[in-house]
C-alpha distance (Angstrom), angle and dihedral (degrees) to the residues before:
residue distance angle dihedral
M1 . . .
D2 3.79 . .
A3 3.81 109.1 .
R4 3.79 89.5 -133.7
K5 3.80 99.8 42.0
A6 3.79 133.0 62.4
R7 3.77 131.3 -175.6
V8 3.80 113.6 -124.8
L9 3.82 128.2 -168.6
D10 3.82 114.2 -24.3
Y11 3.82 107.3 -48.1
G12 3.80 99.4 6.6
F13 3.77 136.8 99.7
I14 3.78 142.8 171.3
E15 3.80 122.5 -144.4
L16 3.78 131.6 -172.9
V17 3.79 96.9 -138.3
D18 3.79 97.3 179.0
F19 3.79 143.3 -19.3
M20 3.76 133.6 -163.4
G21 3.77 126.3 -148.8
G22 3.78 102.3 -9.1
D23 3.80 122.0 -173.6
A24 3.81 91.9 -25.9
R25 3.80 93.0 58.5
I26 3.79 91.7 50.9
V27 3.80 90.7 51.3
E28 3.80 91.4 47.0
A29 3.81 92.3 49.7
A30 3.81 92.0 48.1
R31 3.79 96.5 46.4
I32 3.79 94.1 51.4
C33 3.81 87.6 67.0
Y34 3.79 90.6 65.2
R35 3.83 101.6 25.3
S36 3.76 85.5 -116.4
D37 3.80 120.8 155.5
G38 3.79 102.9 174.4
G39 3.76 145.1 44.9
D40 3.78 139.6 82.0
D41 3.82 109.2 -36.4
A42 3.81 94.4 -162.5
A43 3.82 92.1 51.7
L44 3.80 90.7 48.2
I45 3.81 92.5 52.3
R46 3.82 91.5 46.0
R47 3.78 89.0 53.1
L48 3.81 91.9 50.2
V49 3.80 92.2 49.7
T50 3.81 94.9 43.9
R51 3.79 93.7 49.0
G52 3.80 94.5 42.3
H53 3.79 91.0 -120.3
N54 3.78 92.1 157.8
T55 3.80 105.2 165.1
P56 3.84 96.3 86.3
I57 3.83 90.3 44.6
K58 3.79 90.8 57.3
H59 3.81 90.3 66.3
A60 3.82 91.3 75.0
V61 3.81 111.6 79.5
M62 3.81 132.0 -170.2
T63 3.78 135.9 -168.3
W64 3.81 117.8 -151.4
R65 3.80 131.4 -172.2
V66 3.79 113.5 -150.7
K67 3.78 134.6 -172.6
C68 3.79 110.9 -170.6
P69 3.80 142.9 137.9
L70 3.79 114.4 -73.8
F71 3.80 91.7 -113.4
V72 3.81 90.1 58.6
A73 3.80 91.7 46.5
R74 3.79 91.6 51.5
Q75 3.81 90.6 53.3
W76 3.81 89.7 47.1
L77 3.80 94.1 52.5
R78 3.80 90.6 50.7
H79 3.80 88.1 73.5
R80 3.84 87.7 73.2
M81 3.77 92.3 -154.1
G82 3.75 127.3 123.7
T83 3.79 126.6 3.9
F84 3.81 123.2 -62.7
N85 3.78 131.6 -165.0
E86 3.81 114.6 -177.9
Q87 3.78 133.1 -165.4
S88 3.80 107.4 -101.3
L89 3.80 120.5 -130.1
R90 3.77 85.7 -165.9
Y91 3.80 88.7 73.3
C92 3.83 104.2 17.6
A93 3.79 124.5 63.3
A94 3.80 112.5 -117.9
R95 3.79 114.9 -109.7
R96 3.79 117.8 -132.2
E97 3.78 91.3 -109.7
Y98 3.77 121.6 124.1
Y99 3.77 135.8 159.9
L100 3.79 114.5 -94.8
P101 3.83 113.6 -159.6
R102 3.79 116.7 -143.9
G103 3.77 128.8 -131.3
V104 3.79 97.8 13.5
P105 3.80 130.0 127.8
L106 3.83 123.2 -108.1
I107 3.81 92.3 25.7
D108 3.82 91.5 147.5
E109 3.80 89.9 57.0
Y110 3.81 90.0 48.3
V111 3.80 91.9 51.7
A112 3.81 91.6 46.4
A113 3.82 90.9 52.8
M114 3.80 92.5 48.8
E115 3.80 92.9 46.7
A116 3.82 91.0 47.9
A117 3.79 89.9 51.2
F118 3.80 91.2 52.7
D119 3.81 91.2 45.9
T120 3.79 89.1 53.7
Y121 3.81 92.7 44.6
E122 3.79 92.5 52.0
A123 3.82 92.1 45.3
L124 3.80 91.3 51.4
C125 3.81 91.6 49.7
A126 3.82 90.6 48.3
A127 3.82 89.3 50.5
G128 3.78 90.6 56.9
W129 3.78 102.4 -94.1
K130 3.78 114.1 148.2
K131 3.80 111.8 -109.3
E132 3.81 89.8 -123.4
R133 3.82 89.2 64.0
A134 3.78 99.9 35.0
R135 3.81 90.9 55.9
G136 3.80 88.6 70.1
V137 3.82 90.7 84.6
L138 3.82 93.5 58.4
G139 3.80 121.8 97.2
T140 3.79 129.6 -129.7
A141 3.81 92.7 -103.1
V142 3.83 88.0 76.4
Y143 3.81 112.9 109.9
T144 3.78 122.8 -111.0
E145 3.80 132.9 179.7
F146 3.79 130.4 -140.1
I147 3.79 142.8 168.6
W148 3.81 116.9 -128.4
T149 3.80 123.0 -166.7
V150 3.78 112.4 -171.1
N151 3.80 140.3 159.2
A152 3.80 117.6 -114.4
W153 3.81 96.0 -107.7
S154 3.79 93.0 53.1
F155 3.80 89.1 45.6
I156 3.82 89.7 53.2
N157 3.80 89.9 50.9
W158 3.83 90.7 52.5
L159 3.80 91.8 43.8
R160 3.81 94.9 52.4
K161 3.78 92.5 48.7
R162 3.79 95.6 45.9
L163 3.81 94.7 45.1
A164 3.81 90.2 53.9
A165 3.79 117.2 112.4
G166 3.80 91.2 -116.7
A167 3.80 94.3 56.8
Q168 3.79 117.9 103.2
Y169 3.80 112.2 -87.8
E170 3.81 95.6 -123.3
H171 3.79 92.5 51.9
R172 3.81 90.6 47.2
C173 3.81 88.1 57.0
Y174 3.81 89.5 59.9
A175 3.80 92.3 44.6
R176 3.81 92.2 52.0
A177 3.81 91.7 49.0
A178 3.82 91.4 46.8
G179 3.80 90.8 48.9
E180 3.80 92.3 55.3
L181 3.81 93.3 47.0
W182 3.79 90.2 46.9
R183 3.81 91.4 50.2
A184 3.81 89.6 57.9
A185 3.81 91.8 50.8
M186 3.82 99.9 38.9
P187 3.82 106.6 19.9
L188 3.82 98.9 166.3
T189 3.79 95.2 51.4
A190 3.80 93.6 39.9
D191 3.80 91.9 51.2
A192 3.80 90.2 49.9
V193 3.79 90.4 53.6
L194 3.80 103.6 33.3
G195 3.79 103.3 29.5
D196 3.80 114.4 -161.1
G197 3.77 99.0 -16.7
L198 3.76 153.6 -17.6
A199 3.79 126.2 -89.1
A200 3.77 109.6 -92.8
G201 3.78 94.8 -140.1
D202 3.80 123.5 -163.7
């Protein structure tokens, strides 16, 4: 498995495309406040996180690529942090890819409804409907892709909320995967925020 990419759910994934600065940038930004050049970097970052001193943390920036169901993406965008650019079903034809929950009743009826929606979508497009109108028949379990560029403090805010027990299971799956990828890229900051591990979820 790619060290910067993780598969999530059935057709989804999350990938850390790029990051700038990392732990070292946070330390540099914090130490300039005090003209300090030495000391324990891990302890400094823990102190910043614990005290909510977020300005130095904002100097580390990440870009993520995400493929997830529309209902997860809509929750994600509600955080209003960072910069998003999403695949447009106005210009791109929808792929017949939709999230399939496991271990739930009436799954055959769910699949039949999704397949019927795609049949209708494709028929409308073939009949000359514009994709931007035909997409109206598709449900929110359809997969979308987006790029998300976000500073580390805003990422931490998202991560804490979406790892919480009350967050929707499918979104928690993305948060757990992102947390592990982030830990590999920024181990000092991730350890300060996440401790020894990530919540297992249900």
